[in-house]
N, CA, C and O atoms as a GROMACS GRO file, in nm:
protein
  608
    1MET      N    1   1.535   1.380  -1.057
    1MET     CA    2   1.483   1.288  -0.957
    1MET      C    3   1.388   1.349  -0.874
    1MET      O    4   1.378   1.317  -0.755
    2LYS      N    5   1.311   1.445  -0.933
    2LYS     CA    6   1.209   1.516  -0.847
    2LYS      C    7   1.077   1.438  -0.877
    2LYS      O    8   1.057   1.384  -0.985
    3ILE      N    9   0.984   1.437  -0.770
    3ILE     CA   10   0.846   1.375  -0.794
    3ILE      C   11   0.770   1.466  -0.872
    3ILE      O   12   0.756   1.581  -0.830
    4VAL      N   13   0.718   1.432  -0.979
    4VAL     CA   14   0.629   1.518  -1.073
    4VAL      C   15   0.480   1.475  -1.065
    4VAL      O   16   0.391   1.553  -1.100
    5GLU      N   17   0.456   1.365  -1.024
    5GLU     CA   18   0.304   1.322  -1.016
    5GLU      C   19   0.285   1.209  -0.909
    5GLU      O   20   0.377   1.132  -0.880
    6VAL      N   21   0.173   1.205  -0.859
    6VAL     CA   22   0.131   1.088  -0.768
    6VAL      C   23  -0.010   1.053  -0.808
    6VAL      O   24  -0.103   1.133  -0.794
    7GLU      N   25  -0.024   0.935  -0.858
    7GLU     CA   26  -0.159   0.887  -0.895
    7GLU      C   27  -0.223   0.795  -0.785
    7GLU      O   28  -0.153   0.736  -0.703
    8ALA      N   29  -0.350   0.787  -0.786
    8ALA     CA   30  -0.442   0.699  -0.707
    8ALA      C   31  -0.530   0.632  -0.801
    8ALA      O   32  -0.622   0.698  -0.851
    9ILE      N   33  -0.513   0.505  -0.833
    9ILE     CA   34  -0.592   0.444  -0.924
    9ILE      C   35  -0.684   0.322  -0.870
    9ILE      O   36  -0.636   0.210  -0.856
   10PRO      N   37  -0.813   0.349  -0.840
   10PRO     CA   38  -0.886   0.243  -0.770
   10PRO      C   39  -0.922   0.130  -0.864
   10PRO      O   40  -0.935   0.149  -0.985
   11TYR      N   41  -0.938   0.010  -0.804
   11TYR     CA   42  -0.955  -0.092  -0.886
   11TYR      C   43  -1.045  -0.208  -0.800
   11TYR      O   44  -1.047  -0.208  -0.677
   12ARG      N   45  -1.112  -0.298  -0.876
   12ARG     CA   46  -1.195  -0.385  -0.792
   12ARG      C   47  -1.172  -0.528  -0.863
   12ARG      O   48  -1.157  -0.540  -0.984
   13ILE      N   49  -1.171  -0.630  -0.778
   13ILE     CA   50  -1.163  -0.766  -0.818
   13ILE      C   51  -1.240  -0.854  -0.741
   13ILE      O   52  -1.224  -0.862  -0.619
   14PRO      N   53  -1.333  -0.927  -0.810
   14PRO     CA   54  -1.431  -0.999  -0.722
   14PRO      C   55  -1.363  -1.129  -0.678
   14PRO      O   56  -1.282  -1.192  -0.746
   15TYR      N   57  -1.409  -1.165  -0.545
   15TYR     CA   58  -1.350  -1.276  -0.479
   15TYR      C   59  -1.424  -1.410  -0.545
   15TYR      O   60  -1.539  -1.401  -0.587
   16ILE      N   61  -1.360  -1.518  -0.551
   16ILE     CA   62  -1.418  -1.642  -0.584
   16ILE      C   63  -1.528  -1.675  -0.498
   16ILE      O   64  -1.635  -1.714  -0.546
   17ARG      N   65  -1.507  -1.661  -0.362
   17ARG     CA   66  -1.621  -1.693  -0.275
   17ARG      C   67  -1.612  -1.564  -0.173
   17ARG      O   68  -1.504  -1.537  -0.121
   18PRO      N   69  -1.716  -1.496  -0.149
   18PRO     CA   70  -1.737  -1.391  -0.059
   18PRO      C   71  -1.681  -1.416   0.081
   18PRO      O   72  -1.697  -1.526   0.134
   19LEU      N   73  -1.622  -1.328   0.137
   19LEU     CA   74  -1.570  -1.331   0.281
   19LEU      C   75  -1.682  -1.285   0.374
   19LEU      O   76  -1.729  -1.172   0.360
   20LYS      N   77  -1.727  -1.368   0.468
   20LYS     CA   78  -1.819  -1.336   0.551
   20LYS      C   79  -1.778  -1.310   0.700
   20LYS      O   80  -1.719  -1.394   0.768
   21PHE      N   81  -1.814  -1.191   0.744
   21PHE     CA   82  -1.772  -1.136   0.880
   21PHE      C   83  -1.886  -1.133   0.960
   21PHE      O   84  -1.992  -1.161   0.905
   22GLY      N   85  -1.887  -1.102   1.094
   22GLY     CA   86  -2.000  -1.083   1.176
   22GLY      C   87  -2.065  -0.946   1.141
   22GLY      O   88  -2.180  -0.924   1.179
   23THR      N   89  -1.993  -0.852   1.068
   23THR     CA   90  -2.053  -0.723   1.034
   23THR      C   91  -2.104  -0.718   0.899
   23THR      O   92  -2.165  -0.616   0.868
   24GLY      N   93  -2.087  -0.824   0.800
   24GLY     CA   94  -2.136  -0.825   0.682
   24GLY      C   95  -2.060  -0.906   0.599
   24GLY      O   96  -1.980  -0.982   0.653
   25VAL      N   97  -2.071  -0.902   0.458
   25VAL     CA   98  -2.012  -0.989   0.366
   25VAL      C   99  -1.922  -0.892   0.258
   25VAL      O  100  -1.970  -0.788   0.213
   26VAL      N  101  -1.800  -0.935   0.225
   26VAL     CA  102  -1.716  -0.860   0.144
   26VAL      C  103  -1.706  -0.950   0.015
   26VAL      O  104  -1.664  -1.066   0.019
   27SER      N  105  -1.749  -0.885  -0.103
   27SER     CA  106  -1.752  -0.971  -0.228
   27SER      C  107  -1.638  -0.941  -0.320
   27SER      O  108  -1.609  -1.016  -0.413
   28ASN      N  109  -1.573  -0.828  -0.293
   28ASN     CA  110  -1.463  -0.782  -0.385
   28ASN      C  111  -1.351  -0.734  -0.320
   28ASN      O  112  -1.365  -0.691  -0.206
   29VAL      N  113  -1.240  -0.732  -0.373
   29VAL     CA  114  -1.125  -0.665  -0.336
   29VAL      C  115  -1.133  -0.523  -0.396
   29VAL      O  116  -1.138  -0.506  -0.517
   30GLU      N  117  -1.134  -0.421  -0.307
   30GLU     CA  118  -1.130  -0.280  -0.352
   30GLU      C  119  -1.008  -0.212  -0.308
   30GLU      O  120  -1.006  -0.156  -0.198
   31HIS      N  121  -0.919  -0.211  -0.378
   31HIS     CA  122  -0.796  -0.155  -0.342
   31HIS      C  123  -0.756  -0.030  -0.440
   31HIS      O  124  -0.823   0.002  -0.538
   32VAL      N  125  -0.637   0.035  -0.398
   32VAL     CA  126  -0.598   0.146  -0.487
   32VAL      C  127  -0.453   0.140  -0.502
   32VAL      O  128  -0.374   0.133  -0.408
   33LEU      N  129  -0.422   0.143  -0.625
   33LEU     CA  130  -0.281   0.131  -0.680
   33LEU      C  131  -0.225   0.288  -0.675
   33LEU      O  132  -0.281   0.380  -0.735
   34VAL      N  133  -0.114   0.303  -0.600
   34VAL     CA  134  -0.047   0.439  -0.593
   34VAL      C  135   0.059   0.438  -0.667
   34VAL      O  136   0.134   0.342  -0.652
   35ARG      N  137   0.093   0.529  -0.754
   35ARG     CA  138   0.202   0.543  -0.837
   35ARG      C  139   0.272   0.678  -0.820
   35ARG      O  140   0.209   0.783  -0.832
   36VAL      N  141   0.403   0.676  -0.794
   36VAL     CA  142   0.473   0.801  -0.775
   36VAL      C  143   0.572   0.813  -0.903
   36VAL      O  144   0.651   0.722  -0.929
   37HIS      N  145   0.562   0.918  -0.974
   37HIS     CA  146   0.633   0.928  -1.105
   37HIS      C  147   0.748   1.039  -1.070
   37HIS      O  148   0.723   1.138  -1.002
   38THR      N  149   0.867   1.012  -1.121
   38THR     CA  150   0.973   1.104  -1.117
   38THR      C  151   1.001   1.181  -1.258
   38THR      O  152   0.953   1.144  -1.366
   39ASP      N  153   1.082   1.290  -1.241
   39ASP     CA  154   1.111   1.350  -1.390
   39ASP      C  155   1.202   1.285  -1.474
   39ASP      O  156   1.219   1.320  -1.590
   40ASP      N  157   1.273   1.175  -1.410
   40ASP     CA  158   1.359   1.100  -1.497
   40ASP      C  159   1.294   0.964  -1.541
   40ASP      O  160   1.368   0.873  -1.579
   41GLY      N  161   1.160   0.948  -1.537
   41GLY     CA  162   1.087   0.842  -1.578
   41GLY      C  163   1.061   0.721  -1.491
   41GLY      O  164   0.987   0.630  -1.527
   42ILE      N  165   1.126   0.722  -1.372
   42ILE     CA  166   1.101   0.624  -1.276
   42ILE      C  167   0.942   0.631  -1.206
   42ILE      O  168   0.885   0.735  -1.174
   43VAL      N  169   0.896   0.516  -1.194
   43VAL     CA  170   0.768   0.502  -1.133
   43VAL      C  171   0.776   0.398  -1.018
   43VAL      O  172   0.819   0.284  -1.034
   44GLY      N  173   0.731   0.448  -0.904
   44GLY     CA  174   0.730   0.359  -0.784
   44GLY      C  175   0.579   0.308  -0.763
   44GLY      O  176   0.486   0.383  -0.793
   45GLN      N  177   0.558   0.193  -0.715
   45GLN     CA  178   0.413   0.162  -0.708
   45GLN      C  179   0.403   0.106  -0.564
   45GLN      O  180   0.500   0.067  -0.500
   46ALA      N  181   0.277   0.108  -0.522
   46ALA     CA  182   0.232   0.048  -0.386
   46ALA      C  183   0.085   0.031  -0.388
   46ALA      O  184   0.015   0.092  -0.468
   47GLU      N  185   0.039  -0.050  -0.301
   47GLU     CA  186  -0.106  -0.087  -0.307
   47GLU      C  187  -0.168  -0.046  -0.168
   47GLU      O  188  -0.112  -0.068  -0.060
   48ALA      N  189  -0.285   0.013  -0.182
   48ALA     CA  190  -0.356   0.047  -0.051
   48ALA      C  191  -0.485  -0.032  -0.052
   48ALA      O  192  -0.563  -0.025  -0.147
   49PRO      N  193  -0.509  -0.114   0.065
   49PRO     CA  194  -0.618  -0.200   0.074
   49PRO      C  195  -0.724  -0.116   0.134
   49PRO      O  196  -0.697  -0.041   0.227
   50SER      N  197  -0.838  -0.124   0.087
   50SER     CA  198  -0.947  -0.049   0.145
   50SER      C  199  -1.022  -0.147   0.234
   50SER      O  200  -1.081  -0.247   0.191
   51ARG      N  201  -1.015  -0.109   0.357
   51ARG     CA  202  -1.088  -0.186   0.476
   51ARG      C  203  -1.153  -0.108   0.570
   51ARG      O  204  -1.109  -0.098   0.685
   52PRO      N  205  -1.273  -0.040   0.524
   52PRO     CA  206  -1.352   0.051   0.613
   52PRO      C  207  -1.383  -0.014   0.745
   52PRO      O  208  -1.397   0.056   0.845
   53TYR      N  209  -1.395  -0.159   0.749
   53TYR     CA  210  -1.443  -0.213   0.867
   53TYR      C  211  -1.321  -0.245   0.957
   53TYR      O  212  -1.344  -0.303   1.063
   54ILE      N  213  -1.195  -0.213   0.927
   54ILE     CA  214  -1.075  -0.247   1.006
   54ILE      C  215  -1.011  -0.123   1.020
   54ILE      O  216  -0.999  -0.083   1.136
   55TYR      N  217  -0.960  -0.040   0.916
   55TYR     CA  218  -0.884   0.076   0.918
   55TYR      C  219  -0.971   0.193   0.919
   55TYR      O  220  -0.924   0.294   0.971
   56GLY      N  221  -1.096   0.197   0.867
   56GLY     CA  222  -1.173   0.309   0.854
   56GLY      C  223  -1.148   0.392   0.734
   56GLY      O  224  -1.180   0.511   0.730
   57GLU      N  225  -1.090   0.330   0.634
   57GLU     CA  226  -1.082   0.396   0.508
   57GLU      C  227  -1.126   0.320   0.386
   57GLU      O  228  -1.092   0.205   0.361
   58SER      N  229  -1.201   0.392   0.315
   58SER     CA  230  -1.276   0.328   0.191
   58SER      C  231  -1.186   0.363   0.074
   58SER      O  232  -1.088   0.437   0.080
   59GLN      N  233  -1.233   0.296  -0.040
   59GLN     CA  234  -1.165   0.313  -0.151
   59GLN      C  235  -1.166   0.466  -0.197
   59GLN      O  236  -1.064   0.515  -0.244
   60SER      N  237  -1.268   0.530  -0.185
   60SER     CA  238  -1.282   0.671  -0.222
   60SER      C  239  -1.221   0.750  -0.132
   60SER      O  240  -1.172   0.853  -0.179
   61SER      N  241  -1.208   0.729  -0.001
   61SER     CA  242  -1.130   0.805   0.099
   61SER      C  243  -0.973   0.791   0.069
   61SER      O  244  -0.895   0.883   0.094
   62ILE      N  245  -0.940   0.689   0.023
   62ILE     CA  246  -0.794   0.663  -0.003
   62ILE      C  247  -0.755   0.743  -0.131
   62ILE      O  248  -0.651   0.809  -0.132
   63VAL      N  249  -0.831   0.738  -0.230
   63VAL     CA  250  -0.808   0.812  -0.359
   63VAL      C  251  -0.807   0.962  -0.314
   63VAL      O  252  -0.712   1.035  -0.342
   64GLY      N  253  -0.915   1.006  -0.242
   64GLY     CA  254  -0.919   1.148  -0.201
   64GLY      C  255  -0.799   1.191  -0.127
   64GLY      O  256  -0.743   1.294  -0.164
   65ALA      N  257  -0.753   1.126  -0.026
   65ALA     CA  258  -0.645   1.154   0.056
   65ALA      C  259  -0.514   1.173  -0.035
   65ALA      O  260  -0.446   1.275  -0.031
   66VAL      N  261  -0.489   1.064  -0.115
   66VAL     CA  262  -0.376   1.086  -0.190
   66VAL      C  263  -0.379   1.204  -0.294
   66VAL      O  264  -0.285   1.281  -0.310
   67ARG      N  265  -0.485   1.207  -0.356
   67ARG     CA  266  -0.508   1.310  -0.461
   67ARG      C  267  -0.509   1.456  -0.388
   67ARG      O  268  -0.437   1.544  -0.434
   68ASP      N  269  -0.578   1.476  -0.293
   68ASP     CA  270  -0.606   1.614  -0.232
   68ASP      C  271  -0.508   1.651  -0.126
   68ASP      O  272  -0.495   1.770  -0.102
   69TRP      N  273  -0.437   1.559  -0.058
   69TRP     CA  274  -0.352   1.600   0.058
   69TRP      C  275  -0.203   1.554   0.034
   69TRP      O  276  -0.108   1.631   0.043
   70PHE      N  277  -0.192   1.428   0.004
   70PHE     CA  278  -0.041   1.378  -0.001
   70PHE      C  279   0.025   1.423  -0.123
   70PHE      O  280   0.137   1.475  -0.116
   71ALA      N  281  -0.045   1.404  -0.252
   71ALA     CA  282   0.032   1.437  -0.366
   71ALA      C  283   0.070   1.596  -0.365
   71ALA      O  284   0.187   1.626  -0.390
   72PRO      N  285  -0.009   1.683  -0.342
   72PRO     CA  286   0.018   1.813  -0.338
   72PRO      C  287   0.150   1.853  -0.229
   72PRO      O  288   0.229   1.945  -0.251
   73SER      N  289   0.153   1.775  -0.125
   73SER     CA  290   0.256   1.799  -0.038
   73SER      C  291   0.394   1.751  -0.078
   73SER      O  292   0.494   1.806  -0.029
   74ILE      N  293   0.405   1.649  -0.166
   74ILE     CA  294   0.532   1.599  -0.199
   74ILE      C  295   0.575   1.618  -0.355
   74ILE      O  296   0.688   1.588  -0.393
   75VAL      N  297   0.477   1.669  -0.441
   75VAL     CA  298   0.521   1.686  -0.582
   75VAL      C  299   0.632   1.810  -0.566
   75VAL      O  300   0.616   1.909  -0.495
   76GLY      N  301   0.743   1.783  -0.647
   76GLY     CA  302   0.842   1.884  -0.651
   76GLY      C  303   0.957   1.832  -0.565
   76GLY      O  304   1.069   1.882  -0.583
   77LEU      N  305   0.942   1.739  -0.476
   77LEU     CA  306   1.061   1.697  -0.384
   77LEU      C  307   1.147   1.601  -0.462
   77LEU      O  308   1.108   1.535  -0.558
   78ASP      N  309   1.271   1.601  -0.408
   78ASP     CA  310   1.363   1.506  -0.458
   78ASP      C  311   1.319   1.357  -0.392
   78ASP      O  312   1.294   1.340  -0.273
   79ILE      N  313   1.317   1.256  -0.493
   79ILE     CA  314   1.273   1.118  -0.448
   79ILE      C  315   1.370   1.059  -0.337
   79ILE      O  316   1.342   0.965  -0.262
   80ARG      N  317   1.485   1.127  -0.337
   80ARG     CA  318   1.578   1.074  -0.234
   80ARG      C  319   1.573   1.136  -0.104
   80ARG      O  320   1.643   1.087  -0.015
   81SER      N  321   1.496   1.241  -0.078
   81SER     CA  322   1.478   1.309   0.036
   81SER      C  323   1.358   1.248   0.125
   81SER      O  324   1.264   1.320   0.159
   82THR      N  325   1.364   1.121   0.158
   82THR     CA  326   1.284   1.028   0.215
   82THR      C  327   1.227   1.109   0.366
   82THR      O  328   1.108   1.112   0.396
   83GLU      N  329   1.311   1.157   0.432
   83GLU     CA  330   1.274   1.220   0.557
   83GLU      C  331   1.199   1.354   0.539
   83GLU      O  332   1.123   1.393   0.628
   84ARG      N  333   1.216   1.421   0.433
   84ARG     CA  334   1.157   1.542   0.407
   84ARG      C  335   1.009   1.511   0.347
   84ARG      O  336   0.909   1.577   0.375
   85ILE      N  337   1.012   1.413   0.271
   85ILE     CA  338   0.870   1.360   0.221
   85ILE      C  339   0.786   1.326   0.322
   85ILE      O  340   0.669   1.364   0.326
   86HIS      N  341   0.857   1.233   0.436
   86HIS     CA  342   0.773   1.179   0.532
   86HIS      C  343   0.734   1.302   0.624
   86HIS      O  344   0.622   1.301   0.677
   87GLN      N  345   0.811   1.398   0.642
   87GLN     CA  346   0.775   1.525   0.724
   87GLN      C  347   0.668   1.605   0.658
   87GLN      O  348   0.582   1.662   0.727
   88ARG      N  349   0.669   1.611   0.525
   88ARG     CA  350   0.566   1.684   0.448
   88ARG      C  351   0.427   1.615   0.460
   88ARG      O  352   0.322   1.678   0.451
   89MET      N  353   0.432   1.489   0.478
   89MET     CA  354   0.304   1.412   0.487
   89MET      C  355   0.243   1.414   0.634
   89MET      O  356   0.126   1.380   0.650
   90GLN      N  357   0.321   1.454   0.738
   90GLN     CA  358   0.284   1.435   0.863
   90GLN      C  359   0.170   1.524   0.914
   90GLN      O  360   0.116   1.504   1.023
   91TRP      N  361   0.136   1.621   0.832
   91TRP     CA  362   0.025   1.711   0.877
   91TRP      C  363  -0.112   1.639   0.866
   91TRP      O  364  -0.206   1.680   0.934
   92VAL      N  365  -0.124   1.538   0.788
   92VAL     CA  366  -0.252   1.454   0.785
   92VAL      C  367  -0.226   1.348   0.892
   92VAL      O  368  -0.135   1.265   0.892
   93VAL      N  369  -0.324   1.366   0.984
   93VAL     CA  370  -0.310   1.275   1.110
   93VAL      C  371  -0.386   1.139   1.107
   93VAL      O  372  -0.366   1.049   1.188
   94ALA      N  373  -0.475   1.135   1.004
   94ALA     CA  374  -0.525   1.007   0.978
   94ALA      C  375  -0.488   0.952   0.851
   94ALA      O  376  -0.381   0.981   0.799
   95ASN      N  377  -0.580   0.863   0.792
   95ASN     CA  378  -0.554   0.786   0.665
   95ASN      C  379  -0.415   0.707   0.663
   95ASN      O  380  -0.328   0.728   0.579
   96PRO      N  381  -0.406   0.618   0.761
   96PRO     CA  382  -0.283   0.559   0.762
   96PRO      C  383  -0.271   0.463   0.644
   96PRO      O  384  -0.155   0.445   0.608
   97THR      N  385  -0.364   0.397   0.574
   97THR     CA  386  -0.350   0.321   0.463
   97THR      C  387  -0.302   0.398   0.336
   97THR      O  388  -0.216   0.360   0.256
   98ALA      N  389  -0.378   0.518   0.331
   98ALA     CA  390  -0.324   0.598   0.208
   98ALA      C  391  -0.189   0.654   0.224
   98ALA      O  392  -0.117   0.666   0.125
   99HIS      N  393  -0.147   0.690   0.346
   99HIS     CA  394  -0.014   0.740   0.379
   99HIS      C  395   0.081   0.636   0.362
   99HIS      O  396   0.186   0.665   0.304
  100SER      N  397   0.062   0.521   0.404
  100SER     CA  398   0.163   0.409   0.384
  100SER      C  399   0.167   0.368   0.240
  100SER      O  400   0.278   0.338   0.197
  101ALA      N  401   0.065   0.362   0.159
  101ALA     CA  402   0.092   0.343   0.020
  101ALA      C  403   0.183   0.438  -0.051
  101ALA      O  404   0.272   0.398  -0.126
  102VAL      N  405   0.158   0.576  -0.024
  102VAL     CA  406   0.230   0.674  -0.074
  102VAL      C  407   0.380   0.660  -0.027
  102VAL      O  408   0.470   0.684  -0.107
  103ASP      N  409   0.403   0.626   0.086
  103ASP     CA  410   0.542   0.615   0.152
  103ASP      C  411   0.603   0.498   0.088
  103ASP      O  412   0.721   0.510   0.056
  104LEU      N  413   0.542   0.384   0.064
  104LEU     CA  414   0.596   0.263  -0.008
  104LEU      C  415   0.615   0.296  -0.161
  104LEU      O  416   0.709   0.244  -0.221
  105ALA      N  417   0.544   0.364  -0.213
  105ALA     CA  418   0.558   0.386  -0.354
  105ALA      C  419   0.690   0.489  -0.370
  105ALA      O  420   0.773   0.480  -0.460
  106VAL      N  421   0.691   0.580  -0.271
  106VAL     CA  422   0.831   0.655  -0.273
  106VAL      C  423   0.945   0.578  -0.247
  106VAL      O  424   1.045   0.598  -0.316
  107TRP      N  425   0.948   0.484  -0.149
  107TRP     CA  426   1.071   0.392  -0.154
  107TRP      C  427   1.088   0.302  -0.262
  107TRP      O  428   1.202   0.265  -0.293
  108ASP      N  429   0.975   0.258  -0.330
  108ASP     CA  430   1.007   0.180  -0.457
  108ASP      C  431   1.064   0.265  -0.562
  108ASP      O  432   1.154   0.225  -0.636
  109ALA      N  433   1.012   0.380  -0.570
  109ALA     CA  434   1.081   0.476  -0.686
  109ALA      C  435   1.238   0.515  -0.642
  109ALA      O  436   1.329   0.518  -0.724
  110TYR      N  437   1.252   0.542  -0.511
  110TYR     CA  438   1.389   0.561  -0.479
  110TYR      C  439   1.476   0.438  -0.480
  110TYR      O  440   1.596   0.458  -0.493
  111GLY      N  441   1.438   0.327  -0.469
  111GLY     CA  442   1.517   0.199  -0.484
  111GLY      C  443   1.534   0.188  -0.626
  111GLY      O  444   1.648   0.155  -0.657
  112LYS      N  445   1.450   0.208  -0.728
  112LYS     CA  446   1.474   0.203  -0.866
  112LYS      C  447   1.565   0.308  -0.913
  112LYS      O  448   1.649   0.284  -1.000
  113THR      N  449   1.552   0.433  -0.855
  113THR     CA  450   1.634   0.535  -0.890
  113THR      C  451   1.791   0.495  -0.850
  113THR      O  452   1.884   0.524  -0.924
  114MET      N  453   1.807   0.432  -0.737
  114MET     CA  454   1.936   0.386  -0.680
  114MET      C  455   1.990   0.243  -0.730
  114MET      O  456   2.104   0.202  -0.709
  115GLY      N  457   1.898   0.182  -0.793
  115GLY     CA  458   1.943   0.050  -0.848
  115GLY      C  459   1.948  -0.060  -0.741
  115GLY      O  460   2.020  -0.159  -0.750
  116GLN      N  461   1.863  -0.034  -0.638
  116GLN     CA  462   1.873  -0.119  -0.507
  116GLN      C  463   1.727  -0.160  -0.485
  116GLN      O  464   1.632  -0.091  -0.523
  117PRO      N  465   1.715  -0.273  -0.424
  117PRO     CA  466   1.589  -0.311  -0.385
  117PRO      C  467   1.541  -0.234  -0.248
  117PRO      O  468   1.625  -0.188  -0.172
  118CYS      N  469   1.414  -0.225  -0.226
  118CYS     CA  470   1.390  -0.147  -0.100
  118CYS      C  471   1.435  -0.217   0.021
  118CYS      O  472   1.463  -0.146   0.117
  119CYS      N  473   1.446  -0.342   0.033
  119CYS     CA  474   1.498  -0.405   0.144
  119CYS      C  475   1.660  -0.354   0.177
  119CYS      O  476   1.704  -0.327   0.288
  120ALA      N  477   1.719  -0.350   0.075
  120ALA     CA  478   1.865  -0.296   0.098
  120ALA      C  479   1.865  -0.164   0.151
  120ALA      O  480   1.938  -0.139   0.247
  121LEU      N  481   1.784  -0.068   0.095
  121LEU     CA  482   1.760   0.070   0.140
  121LEU      C  483   1.714   0.083   0.283
  121LEU      O  484   1.741   0.181   0.352
  122LEU      N  485   1.641  -0.025   0.324
  122LEU     CA  486   1.580  -0.009   0.470
  122LEU      C  487   1.661  -0.090   0.559
  122LEU      O  488   1.630  -0.109   0.676
  123GLY      N  489   1.769  -0.141   0.501
  123GLY     CA  490   1.872  -0.208   0.606
  123GLY      C  491   1.866  -0.358   0.622
  123GLY      O  492   1.939  -0.411   0.706
  124GLY      N  493   1.786  -0.432   0.546
  124GLY     CA  494   1.790  -0.566   0.564
  124GLY      C  495   1.751  -0.647   0.463
  124GLY      O  496   1.719  -0.595   0.356
  125TYR      N  497   1.747  -0.789   0.481
  125TYR     CA  498   1.705  -0.886   0.397
  125TYR      C  499   1.654  -1.005   0.461
  125TYR      O  500   1.712  -1.044   0.562
  126THR      N  501   1.551  -1.070   0.416
  126THR     CA  502   1.505  -1.197   0.470
  126THR      C  503   1.442  -1.263   0.369
  126THR      O  504   1.381  -1.199   0.283
  127ASP      N  505   1.448  -1.400   0.363
  127ASP     CA  506   1.378  -1.474   0.265
  127ASP      C  507   1.235  -1.538   0.304
  127ASP      O  508   1.160  -1.599   0.227
  128ARG      N  509   1.211  -1.511   0.440
  128ARG     CA  510   1.088  -1.548   0.498
  128ARG      C  511   1.039  -1.449   0.603
  128ARG      O  512   1.116  -1.397   0.684
  129LEU      N  513   0.909  -1.426   0.601
  129LEU     CA  514   0.846  -1.325   0.687
  129LEU      C  515   0.707  -1.338   0.695
  129LEU      O  516   0.632  -1.310   0.602
  130ALA      N  517   0.665  -1.385   0.817
  130ALA     CA  518   0.526  -1.408   0.837
  130ALA      C  519   0.454  -1.271   0.884
  130ALA      O  520   0.489  -1.206   0.982
  131VAL      N  521   0.349  -1.237   0.800
  131VAL     CA  522   0.293  -1.101   0.813
  131VAL      C  523   0.161  -1.109   0.871
  131VAL      O  524   0.122  -1.010   0.932
  132SER      N  525   0.080  -1.219   0.862
  132SER     CA  526  -0.051  -1.227   0.923
  132SER      C  527  -0.097  -1.363   0.903
  132SER      O  528  -0.034  -1.441   0.832
  133GLY      N  529  -0.208  -1.394   0.965
  133GLY     CA  530  -0.267  -1.524   0.951
  133GLY      C  531  -0.411  -1.494   0.984
  133GLY      O  532  -0.441  -1.405   1.063
  134LEU      N  533  -0.507  -1.576   0.917
  134LEU     CA  534  -0.657  -1.564   0.925
  134LEU      C  535  -0.699  -1.691   0.982
  134LEU      O  536  -0.642  -1.794   0.946
  135ILE      N  537  -0.796  -1.693   1.072
  135ILE     CA  538  -0.846  -1.814   1.128
  135ILE      C  539  -0.992  -1.808   1.089
  135ILE      O  540  -1.052  -1.701   1.096
  136GLY      N  541  -1.054  -1.921   1.048
  136GLY     CA  542  -1.199  -1.935   1.033
  136GLY      C  543  -1.259  -1.912   0.903
  136GLY      O  544  -1.380  -1.930   0.893
  137PHE      N  545  -1.187  -1.873   0.794
  137PHE     CA  546  -1.246  -1.859   0.666
  137PHE      C  547  -1.280  -1.998   0.588
  137PHE      O  548  -1.359  -2.002   0.494
  138ASP      N  549  -1.212  -2.113   0.640
  138ASP     CA  550  -1.242  -2.232   0.560
  138ASP      C  551  -1.204  -2.328   0.652
  138ASP      O  552  -1.143  -2.293   0.753
  139ALA      N  553  -1.236  -2.456   0.628
  139ALA     CA  554  -1.191  -2.586   0.719
  139ALA      C  555  -1.057  -2.590   0.679
  139ALA      O  556  -1.019  -2.549   0.570
  140ILE      N  557  -0.973  -2.645   0.780
  140ILE     CA  558  -0.849  -2.694   0.761
  140ILE      C  559  -0.822  -2.796   0.639
  140ILE      O  560  -0.724  -2.787   0.565
  141GLU      N  561  -0.922  -2.894   0.629
  141GLU     CA  562  -0.910  -2.994   0.546
  141GLU      C  563  -0.912  -2.941   0.394
  141GLU      O  564  -0.861  -3.009   0.305
  142THR      N  565  -0.966  -2.829   0.371
  142THR     CA  566  -0.981  -2.773   0.234
  142THR      C  567  -0.858  -2.694   0.191
  142THR      O  568  -0.844  -2.668   0.071
  143ARG      N  569  -0.777  -2.658   0.274
  143ARG     CA  570  -0.658  -2.583   0.248
  143ARG      C  571  -0.553  -2.661   0.169
  143ARG      O  572  -0.538  -2.782   0.184
  144GLY      N  573  -0.482  -2.588   0.085
  144GLY     CA  574  -0.373  -2.660   0.012
  144GLY      C  575  -0.250  -2.681   0.098
  144GLY      O  576  -0.235  -2.613   0.200
  145LYS      N  577  -0.153  -2.781   0.060
  145LYS     CA  578  -0.049  -2.800   0.137
  145LYS      C  579   0.056  -2.677   0.134
  145LYS      O  580   0.136  -2.652   0.225
  146HIS      N  581   0.044  -2.611   0.021
  146HIS     CA  582   0.144  -2.505   0.003
  146HIS      C  583   0.117  -2.378   0.092
  146HIS      O  584   0.200  -2.286   0.101
  147GLU      N  585  -0.007  -2.378   0.157
  147GLU     CA  586  -0.048  -2.248   0.230
  147GLU      C  587   0.035  -2.252   0.370
  147GLU      O  588   0.085  -2.352   0.421
  148ALA      N  589   0.038  -2.120   0.419
  148ALA     CA  590   0.091  -2.099   0.548
  148ALA      C  591  -0.001  -2.143   0.653
  148ALA      O  592  -0.121  -2.159   0.629
  149PRO      N  593   0.053  -2.163   0.772
  149PRO     CA  594  -0.034  -2.208   0.876
  149PRO      C  595  -0.137  -2.111   0.903
  149PRO      O  596  -0.116  -1.999   0.856
  150LEU      N  597  -0.248  -2.130   0.970
  150LEU     CA  598  -0.350  -2.036   1.018
  150LEU      C  599  -0.324  -1.948   1.110
  150LEU      O  600  -0.388  -1.843   1.115
  151TRP      N  601  -0.223  -1.978   1.199
  151TRP     CA  602  -0.170  -1.895   1.308
  151TRP      C  603  -0.022  -1.902   1.326
  151TRP      O  604   0.041  -1.998   1.283
  152TYR      N  605   0.038  -1.797   1.394
  152TYR     CA  606   0.172  -1.782   1.411
  152TYR      C  607   0.213  -1.783   1.568
  152TYR      O  608   0.331  -1.771   1.600
   0.00000   0.00000   0.00000
């Protein structure tokens, strides 16, 4: 149950309509898929969103942080040692998006190892959770009825 590899796989998906901000236009989703592999064949996955205009992390900085800093810090550790894994990654004081994706991929692999969903490992369950809301990307009349409200 030891971590044997940590991957950072960049990918790009074009938006149907570009998002326009006061600081520019974003035409593509540029995220990084993070995979944590264990010696017993388990693969935990998480996604790191590149948002240099919000978090200060680009796609290439996320890949670099995962590859150069976080992966070498945790390869060889037992996937069940979540506190030790967390402690080993603490020496990097920035890159919260890259750090979070590695952390979530570790929890995903741990959950698969234990045959439990991550929510059970983290102590809870809910069937509804509002995580964010955007205002101003489109007129209310054009939104579908299935979408969440624009504000919480």
